[in-house]
N, CA and C of each residue as an Amber inpcrd file, in Angstrom:
protein
   633
   0.8380000  -1.1770000  -0.0280000   0.0240000  -0.0110000  -0.0080000
   0.8870000   1.2090000   0.0000000   0.5820000   2.2370000  -0.7780000
   1.4050000   3.3910000  -0.9430000   0.9220000   4.5150000  -0.0520000
   1.8410000   5.0940000   0.7660000   1.4710000   6.1190000   1.6750000
   0.9010000   7.3750000   0.9910000   1.2860000   7.5900000  -0.2160000
   0.8460000   8.7940000  -0.9220000  -0.5600000   8.6940000  -1.4760000
  -1.1360000   7.5230000  -1.4620000  -2.4530000   7.3280000  -1.9390000
  -3.4840000   7.4320000  -0.8410000  -4.6860000   7.8950000  -1.2010000
  -5.7850000   7.7480000  -0.2680000  -6.0110000   6.2370000  -0.0410000
  -6.4810000   5.9150000   1.1830000  -6.6750000   4.5290000   1.5360000
  -8.0620000   4.3460000   2.1180000  -8.4380000   3.0980000   2.2890000
  -9.7350000   2.7960000   2.8350000  -9.6850000   1.5740000   3.7560000
 -10.6110000   1.5860000   4.7270000 -10.8050000   0.4160000   5.5540000
 -12.2410000  -0.0450000   5.3740000 -12.4470000  -1.2870000   4.9500000
 -13.7670000  -1.8100000   4.8120000 -14.0640000  -2.8150000   5.9460000
 -15.2800000  -2.7410000   6.4790000 -15.7350000  -3.6630000   7.4740000
 -16.9630000  -4.3870000   6.9410000 -16.8640000  -5.6900000   6.8600000
 -17.9470000  -6.5310000   6.3280000 -18.6250000  -7.1920000   7.5290000
 -19.9220000  -7.0900000   7.5790000 -20.6840000  -7.6600000   8.7190000
 -21.7600000  -8.5850000   8.0740000 -21.8120000  -9.8090000   8.5780000
 -22.9040000 -10.7130000   8.2060000 -24.0290000 -10.4840000   9.2180000
 -24.9200000  -9.5960000   8.8070000 -25.9660000  -9.1470000   9.7320000
 -27.1810000 -10.0520000   9.6860000 -27.9860000  -9.9570000  10.7280000
 -29.3280000 -10.5160000  10.6960000 -30.1750000  -9.6350000   9.8260000
 -30.8500000 -10.1410000   8.8250000 -31.6320000  -9.2900000   7.9220000
 -32.6050000  -8.3910000   8.6750000 -33.2130000  -8.8680000   9.7390000
 -34.1610000  -8.0760000  10.4700000 -33.4730000  -6.9410000  11.2520000
 -32.1610000  -6.9770000  11.4280000 -31.4380000  -5.9310000  12.1430000
 -30.8320000  -4.9020000  11.2950000 -30.9730000  -5.0200000   9.9560000
 -30.2750000  -4.1130000   9.0430000 -30.6640000  -2.6700000   9.2300000
 -31.9480000  -2.3690000   9.3770000 -32.3680000  -0.9560000   9.5500000
 -31.8110000  -0.3560000  10.8070000 -31.7270000  -1.1540000  11.9130000
 -31.1270000  -0.6860000  13.1330000 -29.6340000  -0.3950000  12.9380000
 -28.9900000  -1.2820000  12.1930000 -27.5550000  -1.0810000  11.9560000
 -27.3220000   0.1590000  11.0850000 -28.1430000   0.3780000  10.0660000
 -27.9790000   1.5590000   9.2380000 -28.1590000   2.8240000  10.1110000
 -29.1520000   2.8260000  11.0060000 -29.3710000   3.9740000  11.8320000
 -28.1490000   4.2610000  12.7460000 -27.5910000   3.1980000  13.3140000
 -26.4080000   3.4240000  14.1740000 -25.2490000   3.9850000  13.3870000
 -24.9780000   3.4590000  12.2050000 -23.8660000   3.9560000  11.4390000
 -24.1310000   5.4280000  11.0490000 -25.3580000   5.7140000  10.5910000
 -25.6590000   7.0990000  10.1380000 -25.6480000   8.0710000  11.2880000
 -26.2120000   7.7320000  12.4230000 -26.4180000   8.7070000  13.4830000
 -25.2540000   8.7870000  14.4820000 -24.5270000   7.7390000  14.6580000
 -23.4910000   7.7090000  15.6960000 -22.1000000   7.5060000  15.1080000
 -21.9140000   6.5150000  14.2700000 -20.5620000   6.1150000  13.8820000
 -20.0290000   7.0310000  12.7860000 -20.8680000   7.3830000  11.7820000
 -20.4020000   8.2900000  10.7620000 -19.9370000   9.6210000  11.2780000
 -20.7330000  10.3460000  12.0880000 -20.2470000  11.6470000  12.5800000
 -18.9320000  11.4860000  13.4100000 -18.7930000  10.3990000  14.1720000
 -17.5610000  10.2420000  14.9930000 -16.3910000   9.9840000  14.0760000
 -16.5520000   9.2060000  13.0390000 -15.4820000   8.8930000  12.1130000
 -15.0290000  10.1870000  11.3970000 -16.0350000  10.9470000  10.9180000
 -15.7000000  12.0590000  10.0990000 -15.1340000  13.2690000  10.9140000
 -15.2050000  13.1620000  12.2400000 -14.5280000  14.1260000  13.0870000
 -13.0710000  13.8340000  13.2660000 -12.5910000  12.6470000  12.8200000
 -11.2320000  12.2560000  13.0540000 -10.3430000  12.8800000  11.9600000
  -9.1340000  13.2510000  12.3750000  -8.1620000  13.7910000  11.4230000
  -7.8900000  12.8680000  10.2840000  -8.0090000  13.3690000   9.0650000
  -7.6490000  12.5860000   7.9000000  -8.7760000  11.7330000   7.3320000
  -9.9420000  11.6670000   7.9630000 -11.0600000  10.8900000   7.3970000
 -11.7050000  11.7390000   6.2770000 -11.8950000  11.0640000   5.1290000
 -12.4870000  11.7700000   3.9850000 -13.7560000  11.0960000   3.5170000
 -14.4810000  10.5400000   4.5260000 -15.7990000  10.0650000   4.1800000
 -16.0570000   8.6040000   4.5410000 -17.3730000   8.2920000   4.4840000
 -17.8420000   6.9960000   4.7780000 -18.9230000   6.5530000   3.8620000
 -19.1030000   5.2480000   3.7500000 -20.2160000   4.7030000   2.9660000
 -20.6800000   3.4310000   3.6020000 -21.8710000   3.0090000   3.2540000
 -22.4320000   1.7570000   3.7410000 -23.2940000   1.1750000   2.6540000
 -23.0600000  -0.0570000   2.2750000 -23.8940000  -0.7770000   1.3580000
 -24.4130000  -2.0800000   2.0020000 -25.6400000  -2.4200000   1.6900000
 -26.3140000  -3.5220000   2.3340000 -27.0010000  -4.3800000   1.3320000
 -27.0260000  -5.6830000   1.6070000 -27.7610000  -6.6340000   0.8390000
 -28.7830000  -7.2350000   1.7890000 -30.0200000  -6.8460000   1.6420000
 -31.0630000  -7.2530000   2.5900000 -31.4160000  -8.6860000   2.5100000
 -31.1500000  -9.3090000   1.3870000 -31.4640000 -10.7500000   1.2240000
 -30.4450000 -11.6140000   1.9770000 -29.1880000 -11.3110000   1.7990000
 -28.1390000 -12.1870000   2.4040000 -27.7200000 -11.6670000   3.7750000
 -27.9620000 -10.4030000   4.0520000 -27.4670000  -9.8380000   5.3050000
 -26.0920000  -9.2420000   5.2280000 -25.4270000  -9.3500000   4.0940000
 -24.0310000  -8.8420000   4.0000000 -24.0640000  -7.3160000   3.9100000
 -23.4130000  -6.6660000   4.8190000 -23.3100000  -5.2470000   4.9030000
 -21.8540000  -4.8300000   4.9340000 -21.5070000  -3.8190000   4.1630000
 -20.0580000  -3.4240000   4.0420000 -20.0100000  -1.9220000   4.2780000
 -19.3440000  -1.5380000   5.3950000 -19.1020000  -0.1440000   5.7260000
 -17.6340000   0.2060000   5.3900000 -17.4760000   1.3460000   4.7480000
 -16.1080000   1.7450000   4.3140000 -15.8420000   3.1330000   4.7850000
 -14.6530000   3.3110000   5.3950000 -14.1760000   4.6670000   5.7210000
 -12.9420000   4.9590000   4.8720000 -12.8490000   6.1420000   4.3750000
 -11.7310000   6.5650000   3.4830000 -10.8700000   7.5790000   4.2240000
  -9.5350000   7.4850000   3.9340000  -8.5820000   8.3230000   4.7330000
  -7.5880000   8.9260000   3.7730000  -7.0770000  10.0670000   4.1400000
  -6.1280000  10.8290000   3.2940000  -4.8180000  10.0760000   3.1190000
  -4.4520000   9.2900000   4.1120000  -3.1480000   8.6120000   4.0770000
  -3.1910000   7.3870000   4.9670000  -2.2010000   6.5230000   4.7120000
  -2.1260000   5.2970000   5.5390000  -1.8140000   5.6720000   6.9920000
  -1.0290000   6.7390000   7.2090000  -0.7310000   7.1640000   8.5850000
  -1.9800000   7.5700000   9.3350000  -2.8730000   8.3040000   8.6190000
  -4.1050000   8.7430000   9.2400000  -4.9970000   7.5420000   9.5870000
  -5.0470000   6.5780000   8.6430000  -5.8730000   5.4010000   8.9270000
  -5.3100000   4.6060000  10.1000000  -3.9990000   4.4510000  10.1820000
  -3.4220000   3.7230000  11.2610000  -3.6810000   4.3850000  12.6040000
  -3.5760000   5.7470000  12.5790000  -3.7750000   6.4750000  13.8420000
  -5.2350000   6.3300000  14.3660000  -6.1680000   5.9910000  13.4780000
  -7.5360000   5.8740000  13.9000000  -7.9020000   4.4670000  14.4090000
  -6.9590000   3.5530000  14.2540000  -7.3290000   2.0940000  14.3910000
  -7.9900000   1.7780000  15.7620000  -7.3990000   2.3040000  16.8510000
  -7.9250000   1.9000000  18.1350000  -9.3450000   2.4340000  18.3680000
  -9.5280000   3.7000000  18.0350000 -10.8750000   4.2750000  18.2100000
 -11.9080000   3.6510000  17.2770000 -11.4910000   3.3150000  16.0580000
 -12.4400000   2.7280000  15.0970000 -12.7850000   1.3070000  15.5620000
 -11.8940000   0.5890000  16.2030000 -12.2140000  -0.7550000  16.6570000
 -13.4130000  -0.8030000  17.5730000 -13.5100000   0.1680000  18.4730000
 -14.6600000   0.1670000  19.3800000 -15.9160000   0.5750000  18.6350000
 -15.8450000   1.3860000  17.6320000 -17.0270000   1.7130000  16.8310000
 -17.4640000   0.5200000  16.0170000 -16.5040000  -0.2360000  15.5550000
 -16.8010000  -1.4360000  14.7310000 -17.5840000  -2.4480000  15.5980000
 -17.1750000  -2.5480000  16.8520000 -17.8910000  -3.4740000  17.7430000
 -19.3070000  -3.0320000  17.9390000 -19.5260000  -1.7080000  18.0700000
 -20.9110000  -1.2470000  18.2830000 -21.7420000  -1.4550000  17.0450000
 -21.1290000  -1.2510000  15.8450000 -21.8440000  -1.4550000  14.6570000
 -22.2450000  -2.9280000  14.4520000 -21.2930000  -3.8160000  14.7120000
 -21.5690000  -5.2500000  14.6320000 -22.7140000  -5.6280000  15.5500000
 -22.6970000  -5.0670000  16.7520000 -23.7650000  -5.3730000  17.7440000
 -25.1080000  -4.9580000  17.2110000 -25.1730000  -3.7330000  16.5850000
 -26.4280000  -3.2600000  16.0820000 -26.9450000  -4.1210000  14.9070000
 -26.0160000  -4.5610000  14.0770000 -26.4000000  -5.4290000  12.9360000
 -26.6740000  -6.8870000  13.3520000 -26.2350000  -7.2030000  14.5790000
 -26.4520000  -8.5900000  15.0200000 -25.5370000  -9.5920000  14.3590000
 -24.3120000  -9.1620000  13.9910000 -23.4200000 -10.0320000  13.2860000
 -21.9710000  -9.8350000  13.7240000 -21.0580000 -10.5450000  13.0250000
 -19.6640000 -10.3850000  13.2960000 -18.9980000  -9.6060000  12.1750000
 -17.8660000  -8.9440000  12.4780000 -17.2130000  -8.0720000  11.5640000
 -15.8260000  -8.6180000  11.1100000 -15.5020000  -8.4300000   9.8400000
 -14.1350000  -8.7300000   9.3600000 -13.6670000  -7.4490000   8.6270000
 -12.3570000  -7.1770000   8.7020000 -11.8110000  -5.9110000   8.2870000
 -10.7820000  -6.1560000   7.1680000 -10.7870000  -5.2330000   6.1740000
  -9.7820000  -5.2510000   5.1340000  -9.3330000  -3.8340000   4.8880000
  -8.0090000  -3.6580000   4.6410000  -7.4810000  -2.3400000   4.3440000
  -7.0390000  -2.2940000   2.9030000  -7.2050000  -1.1660000   2.2120000
  -7.0180000  -1.0660000   0.7810000  -6.3360000   0.2780000   0.3910000
  -5.7000000   0.2340000  -0.7050000  -5.2390000   1.4710000  -1.4000000
  -6.3970000   1.8110000  -2.3790000  -6.7390000   3.0940000  -2.4620000
  -7.7320000   3.5680000  -3.4230000  -6.9470000   3.8290000  -4.7190000
  -6.9870000   2.8760000  -5.6330000  -6.1460000   2.9500000  -6.8290000
  -6.8130000   3.7270000  -7.9350000  -8.1180000   3.7580000  -8.0060000
  -8.8020000   4.5350000  -9.0340000 -10.2080000   4.8700000  -8.4740000
 -10.6540000   6.0820000  -8.8400000 -11.9810000   6.5560000  -8.4910000
 -12.4290000   7.5630000  -9.4670000 -13.6150000   7.3530000 -10.0400000
 -14.1600000   8.3200000 -10.9950000 -15.6440000   8.5140000 -10.7180000
 -16.0900000   9.7920000 -10.7360000 -17.5260000  10.0900000 -10.5710000
 -18.0450000  10.8080000 -11.8310000 -19.1770000  10.3240000 -12.3200000
 -19.8860000  11.0770000 -13.3040000 -20.7720000  12.0820000 -12.6120000
 -21.4810000  11.6090000 -11.5830000 -22.2760000  12.5240000 -10.7420000
 -22.4960000  11.8770000  -9.4100000 -22.9370000  12.6110000  -8.4240000
 -23.1880000  12.0920000  -7.1220000 -24.4090000  11.1810000  -7.1190000
 -24.4000000  10.1830000  -6.3260000 -25.5530000   9.2660000  -6.2180000
 -26.6180000   9.8980000  -5.3640000 -27.8490000   9.5050000  -5.6100000
 -29.0280000   9.9750000  -4.8960000 -29.7380000   8.8430000  -4.2390000
 -30.9210000   9.1310000  -3.7050000 -31.7400000   8.1330000  -3.0640000
 -32.0590000   7.0100000  -4.0540000 -31.9740000   5.7800000  -3.6100000
 -32.2760000   4.6440000  -4.4460000 -31.0490000   4.0660000  -5.2130000
 -29.9040000   4.6980000  -5.0390000 -28.7060000   4.2170000  -5.7200000
 -28.3040000   2.8390000  -5.2390000 -27.6930000   2.0810000  -6.1480000
 -27.2650000   0.6600000  -5.8550000 -25.8270000   0.5180000  -6.3420000
 -25.1750000  -0.5480000  -5.8130000 -23.7720000  -0.8100000  -6.1580000
 -23.6070000  -2.2730000  -6.5390000 -22.8570000  -2.4560000  -7.5840000
 -22.3930000  -3.8060000  -7.9620000 -20.8960000  -3.8950000  -7.6320000
 -20.5380000  -4.8450000  -6.8110000 -19.1570000  -4.9710000  -6.3850000
 -18.5810000  -6.3120000  -6.8690000 -17.3830000  -6.2760000  -7.4150000
 -16.7190000  -7.4770000  -7.9440000 -15.3800000  -7.6090000  -7.2130000
 -15.1840000  -8.7050000  -6.5280000 -13.9190000  -9.0330000  -5.8770000
 -13.1360000  -9.9750000  -6.7350000 -11.8320000  -9.7070000  -6.9260000
 -10.9970000 -10.5900000  -7.7050000  -9.5600000 -10.5640000  -7.2100000
  -8.8120000 -11.5530000  -7.7490000  -7.4090000 -11.6440000  -7.3510000
  -6.5340000 -11.7210000  -8.5990000  -5.4990000 -10.8940000  -8.6450000
  -4.6260000 -10.8550000  -9.8030000  -3.3480000 -11.6310000  -9.4880000
  -2.6960000 -12.2000000 -10.4970000  -1.4480000 -12.8870000 -10.2480000
  -0.3470000 -12.0020000  -9.6620000   0.5560000 -12.5690000  -8.9280000
   1.6330000 -11.8200000  -8.3250000   2.3800000 -11.0220000  -9.3670000
   2.6200000  -9.7310000  -9.0600000   3.3200000  -8.8380000  -9.9380000
   2.5120000  -8.1480000 -10.9880000   1.2200000  -8.4240000 -11.0080000
   0.3670000  -7.8320000 -12.0750000  -0.6270000  -6.7770000 -11.5140000
  -0.3600000  -6.3550000 -10.3140000  -1.2250000  -5.3340000  -9.6840000
  -1.1950000  -4.0250000 -10.4000000  -0.0050000  -3.5720000 -10.8200000
   0.0800000  -2.3330000 -11.5550000  -0.6140000  -2.4110000 -12.8850000
  -0.4630000  -3.5350000 -13.5960000  -1.1550000  -3.7100000 -14.8270000
  -2.6840000  -3.7210000 -14.6630000  -3.1510000  -4.2930000 -13.5710000
  -4.5930000  -4.3220000 -13.2790000  -5.1200000  -2.8970000 -13.0950000
  -4.3690000  -2.0770000 -12.3570000  -4.8270000  -0.6850000 -12.1420000
  -4.8560000   0.0720000 -13.4910000  -3.8180000  -0.0580000 -14.3260000
  -3.7780000   0.6100000 -15.5500000  -4.9180000   0.1600000 -16.4790000
  -5.2160000  -1.1590000 -16.5170000  -6.2860000  -1.6420000 -17.3980000
  -7.6480000  -1.0770000 -16.8550000  -7.8050000  -0.9880000 -15.5830000
  -9.0490000  -0.4830000 -15.0250000  -9.2730000   0.9800000 -15.4390000
  -8.1750000   1.7670000 -15.2720000  -8.2560000   3.2010000 -15.6180000
  -8.4490000   3.4630000 -17.1350000  -7.7550000   2.6690000 -17.9560000
  -7.6700000   2.9340000 -19.3680000  -8.8050000   2.2880000 -20.1480000
  -9.3260000   1.1560000 -19.6760000 -10.2970000   0.3680000 -20.4370000
 -11.5980000   0.1930000 -19.7190000 -11.5050000  -0.1420000 -18.4070000
 -12.7900000  -0.5010000 -17.7220000 -13.6000000   0.7780000 -17.4540000
 -12.9480000   1.7990000 -16.8940000 -13.7130000   3.0440000 -16.5660000
 -14.4200000   3.6490000 -17.7620000 -13.7370000   3.7730000 -18.9380000
 -14.4700000   4.3030000 -20.1200000 -15.6810000   3.4500000 -20.5030000
 -15.5650000   2.1500000 -20.4140000 -16.6760000   1.3020000 -20.7730000
 -17.8570000   1.4570000 -19.7210000 -17.5270000   1.5410000 -18.4790000
 -18.5400000   1.7000000 -17.4530000 -19.3160000   3.0100000 -17.6270000
 -18.6490000   4.0570000 -18.0250000 -19.3230000   5.3290000 -18.2130000
 -20.4920000   5.2360000 -19.1840000 -20.4290000   4.2980000 -20.1610000
 -21.5080000   4.1150000 -21.0960000 -22.6770000   3.3600000 -20.5890000
 -22.5710000   2.7580000 -19.3790000 -23.6920000   2.0170000 -18.8240000
 -24.8130000   2.8840000 -18.4030000 -26.0170000   2.4020000 -18.6260000
 -27.2050000   3.1750000 -18.1680000 -27.1380000   3.3780000 -16.6970000
 -27.4050000   4.6120000 -16.2750000 -27.4860000   4.9400000 -14.8390000
 -26.1800000   4.9980000 -14.1080000 -25.0460000   5.0150000 -14.8030000
 -23.7440000   5.0600000 -14.1830000 -23.5660000   6.3150000 -13.3400000
 -23.1530000   6.1480000 -12.1070000 -22.8610000   7.2930000 -11.2110000
 -21.3240000   7.4230000 -10.9630000 -20.7100000   6.3000000 -10.5300000
 -19.2920000   6.3550000 -10.1890000 -18.7370000   4.9300000 -10.0950000
 -17.4150000   4.8860000 -10.1130000 -16.7540000   3.5940000  -9.9590000
 -15.4220000   3.7840000  -9.2030000 -15.0570000   2.7310000  -8.4840000
 -13.7470000   2.7890000  -7.7870000 -13.1160000   1.4050000  -7.8020000
 -11.8010000   1.4690000  -7.6790000 -10.9740000   0.1880000  -7.5650000
 -10.1210000   0.3140000  -6.3440000 -10.3410000  -0.6300000  -5.4500000
  -9.5410000  -0.7250000  -4.2520000  -8.6510000  -1.9480000  -4.3610000
  -7.3730000  -1.8130000  -3.9630000  -6.4130000  -2.9330000  -4.1270000
  -5.6160000  -3.1450000  -2.8550000  -5.2930000  -4.4140000  -2.6510000
  -4.3690000  -4.7820000  -1.5840000  -3.1850000  -5.4620000  -2.3160000
  -2.1560000  -4.6810000  -2.5450000  -1.0660000  -5.1270000  -3.4320000
  -0.3150000  -6.3520000  -2.7970000  -0.2790000  -6.4430000  -1.4720000
   0.4300000  -7.5550000  -0.8740000  -0.2330000  -8.9100000  -1.1870000
  -1.5890000  -8.9260000  -1.1870000  -2.2930000 -10.2180000  -1.3760000
  -2.7250000 -10.4120000  -2.8390000  -2.7430000  -9.2770000  -3.6350000
  -3.2400000  -9.3990000  -5.0260000  -4.7550000  -9.2320000  -5.0910000
  -5.4510000  -9.0590000  -3.9760000  -6.8700000  -8.8970000  -3.9470000
  -7.2500000  -7.4970000  -4.3400000  -8.4230000  -7.4000000  -4.9710000
  -8.9570000  -6.0740000  -5.4160000 -10.4650000  -6.1790000  -5.4460000
 -11.0820000  -5.0180000  -5.3580000 -12.5250000  -4.9430000  -5.5130000
 -12.9420000  -3.7010000  -6.3340000 -13.7470000  -3.9220000  -7.3190000
 -14.2830000  -2.8420000  -8.1130000 -15.7250000  -2.6460000  -7.6940000
 -16.0930000  -1.3880000  -7.3450000 -17.4440000  -1.0450000  -6.9390000
 -17.9670000   0.0110000  -7.9470000 -19.1430000  -0.3040000  -8.5040000
 -19.7440000   0.5540000  -9.4850000 -21.1590000   0.9470000  -9.0090000
 -21.3770000   2.2410000  -8.9140000 -22.6420000   2.7480000  -8.3580000
 -23.5250000   3.1770000  -9.5200000 -24.8370000   2.8490000  -9.4270000
 -25.8370000   3.2060000 -10.4310000 -26.9850000   3.9920000  -9.7390000
 -27.6920000   4.7490000 -10.5420000 -28.7630000   5.6150000 -10.0450000
 -29.8830000   4.7690000  -9.3790000 -30.0960000   3.5840000  -9.8550000
 -31.3070000   2.7920000  -9.4150000 -31.0420000   1.3270000  -9.5410000
 -31.8270000   0.5440000  -8.8100000 -31.8040000  -0.9110000  -8.9540000
 -32.2370000  -1.3100000 -10.3720000 -33.1880000  -0.5390000 -10.9470000
 -33.6950000  -0.8730000 -12.2610000 -32.5900000  -0.7380000 -13.2990000
 -31.7860000   0.3120000 -13.2350000 -30.6990000   0.5020000 -14.1730000
 -29.6830000  -0.5970000 -13.9810000 -29.3510000  -0.9520000 -12.7400000
 -28.3550000  -2.0200000 -12.5000000 -28.8750000  -3.3350000 -13.0410000
 -30.1690000  -3.5970000 -12.9100000 -30.7600000  -4.8370000 -13.4140000
 -30.6090000  -4.8860000 -14.9500000 -30.8510000  -3.7560000 -15.6180000
 -30.8330000  -3.7450000 -17.1000000 -29.4390000  -3.8860000 -17.6870000
 -28.4550000  -3.5000000 -16.9040000 -27.0600000  -3.6710000 -17.4630000
 -26.2750000  -4.8580000 -16.9870000 -26.9800000  -5.7660000 -16.3420000
 -26.3080000  -6.9520000 -15.7160000 -25.5470000  -7.7750000 -16.7100000
 -26.1610000  -8.1030000 -17.8610000 -25.5080000  -8.8860000 -18.8800000
 -24.3330000  -8.1520000 -19.4790000 -24.5000000  -6.8620000 -19.7590000
 -23.4200000  -6.0270000 -20.2520000 -22.2100000  -6.0310000 -19.2870000
 -22.5260000  -5.9130000 -18.0110000 -21.5010000  -5.8910000 -16.9510000
 -20.7880000  -7.2580000 -16.9110000 -21.5660000  -8.3370000 -17.0340000
 -20.9640000  -9.6720000 -17.0180000 -19.9820000  -9.8470000 -18.1610000
 -20.3390000  -9.3760000 -19.3540000 -19.4820000  -9.5540000 -20.4780000
 -18.1850000  -8.7500000 -20.3220000 -18.3300000  -7.5270000 -19.8450000
 -17.1330000  -6.6660000 -19.5990000 -16.2410000  -7.3430000 -18.5290000
 -16.8410000  -7.8090000 -17.4850000 -16.0790000  -8.4110000 -16.3580000
 -15.3160000  -9.6130000 -16.8480000 -15.9980000 -10.4870000 -17.5910000
 -15.3710000 -11.6980000 -18.0800000 -14.1890000 -11.4200000 -18.9510000
 -14.3480000 -10.4620000 -19.8870000 -13.2730000 -10.1230000 -20.8290000
 -12.0640000  -9.5360000 -20.1290000 -12.2890000  -8.6120000 -19.2020000
 -11.1720000  -7.9320000 -18.5970000 -10.4520000  -8.8170000 -17.5850000
 -11.1670000  -9.6640000 -16.8550000 -10.5040000 -10.5640000 -15.9390000
  -9.6630000 -11.5500000 -16.7650000 -10.1690000 -12.0130000 -17.9080000
  -9.3920000 -12.8630000 -18.7450000  -8.1280000 -12.1480000 -19.2200000
  -8.1970000 -10.8890000 -19.6320000  -7.0560000 -10.1570000 -20.0500000
  -5.9940000 -10.1030000 -18.9630000  -6.3950000 -10.0440000 -17.7070000
  -5.4590000  -9.9600000 -16.5990000  -4.9470000 -11.3460000 -16.1080000
  -5.6340000 -12.3850000 -16.5450000  -5.3520000 -13.6850000 -15.9450000
  -5.8030000 -13.7220000 -14.4420000  -6.8400000 -12.9180000 -14.1600000
  -7.2940000 -12.7730000 -12.7470000  -8.3940000 -13.7510000 -12.4610000
  -8.5470000 -14.1020000 -11.1890000  -9.6010000 -14.9750000 -10.7080000
 -10.7400000 -14.1430000 -10.0560000 -11.9350000 -14.3420000 -10.5390000
 -13.0420000 -13.7270000  -9.8760000 -13.3570000 -14.4530000  -8.5720000
 -13.5000000 -13.6820000  -7.4710000 -13.7370000 -14.2480000  -6.2110000
 -15.2280000 -14.1500000  -5.8250000 -15.8440000 -13.0390000  -6.1490000
 -17.2490000 -12.8660000  -5.7530000 -17.8290000 -11.6890000  -6.5020000
 -19.1650000 -11.6640000  -6.6550000 -19.8890000 -10.5370000  -7.1620000
 -21.1060000 -10.3080000  -6.2900000 -21.3700000  -9.0890000  -5.9210000
 -22.5460000  -8.8060000  -5.0550000 -23.2050000  -7.5240000  -5.5320000
 -24.5160000  -7.4510000  -5.3070000 -25.3110000  -6.2450000  -5.6150000
 -25.9550000  -5.7510000  -4.3270000 -25.8420000  -4.4590000  -4.1310000
 -26.1600000  -3.8430000  -2.8090000 -27.0120000  -2.5720000  -2.9930000
 -27.7820000  -2.3180000  -2.0020000 -28.4050000  -0.9900000  -1.7600000
 -27.3400000  -0.0850000  -1.1880000 -27.2180000   1.1300000  -1.7110000
 -26.2840000   2.1220000  -1.1350000 -27.0050000   2.8930000  -0.0680000
 -26.8250000   2.4220000   1.1850000 -27.5970000   3.0220000   2.2730000
 -27.0100000   4.3270000   2.7100000 -25.7200000   4.5240000   2.6980000
 -25.0940000   5.7250000   3.1100000 -23.9880000   6.0340000   2.0850000
 -23.9740000   7.2280000   1.5440000 -22.9150000   7.6690000   0.6140000
 -22.4310000   9.0290000   1.0370000 -21.3170000   9.1140000   1.7040000
 -20.7750000  10.3300000   2.1860000 -19.2900000  10.3870000   2.0220000
 -18.8090000  10.0490000   0.8290000 -17.3700000  10.0310000   0.5670000
 -16.9290000  11.3250000  -0.0870000 -15.7730000  11.8420000   0.3520000
 -15.2240000  13.0270000  -0.2170000 -13.8280000  12.7480000  -0.8480000
 -13.6270000  11.5000000  -1.2510000 -12.3990000  11.1540000  -1.9090000
 -12.2170000  11.8330000  -3.1740000 -11.0030000  12.4530000  -3.4100000
 -10.7770000  13.0900000  -4.6960000 -10.6380000  12.1150000  -5.8610000
 -10.9050000  12.5290000  -7.0360000 -10.7700000  11.6810000  -8.2300000
  -9.3510000  11.1000000  -8.2920000  -9.3110000   9.7800000  -8.6750000
  -7.9860000   9.1100000  -8.8690000  -8.1390000   8.3980000 -10.1910000
  -7.5820000   9.0100000 -11.2630000  -7.7290000   8.4250000 -12.5990000
  -6.3970000   8.6050000 -13.3070000
């Protein structure tokens, strides 16, 4: 992870579906304001899958040093969030390798996230391909709002998150997205690990463009 890049910490909680609204409220009303009062925090987001209970909260930071300095205080917040969601939390730290916004998301926005792993030594090529080829293709998708690529260079893991104006727009471009994903992962020799579709419950990121 490069200290000069903005970074992110994602917390995944396997929530009880009936507890999701309570979890959203706690993140929105208690945890998000506390996070964003910390030095170096540049926003938070929360996406939820009400069917599976998978919820992913992400905090973005100006630098790795700022994120590390927050770790102890954030750990207690993470415990409170997990308690509200009725689940357990796992944490991943990332470099924000690419981020592009066409426009800000509004109410009803949804996210399609793709987790994948690239072969050792091909992380830089993956970032370049995403910026040069994937982002321009995504901009043509119906309802496109924004897209980001988070990478963990040490493990080769990465996640692409693409936000759309509505669930309907995301539904209509699903096959188009699958074709793009298959082709570009093949170009990289990368392994797809998972794909998920989420409601964007909280979107309050102030991360600058990284393209």
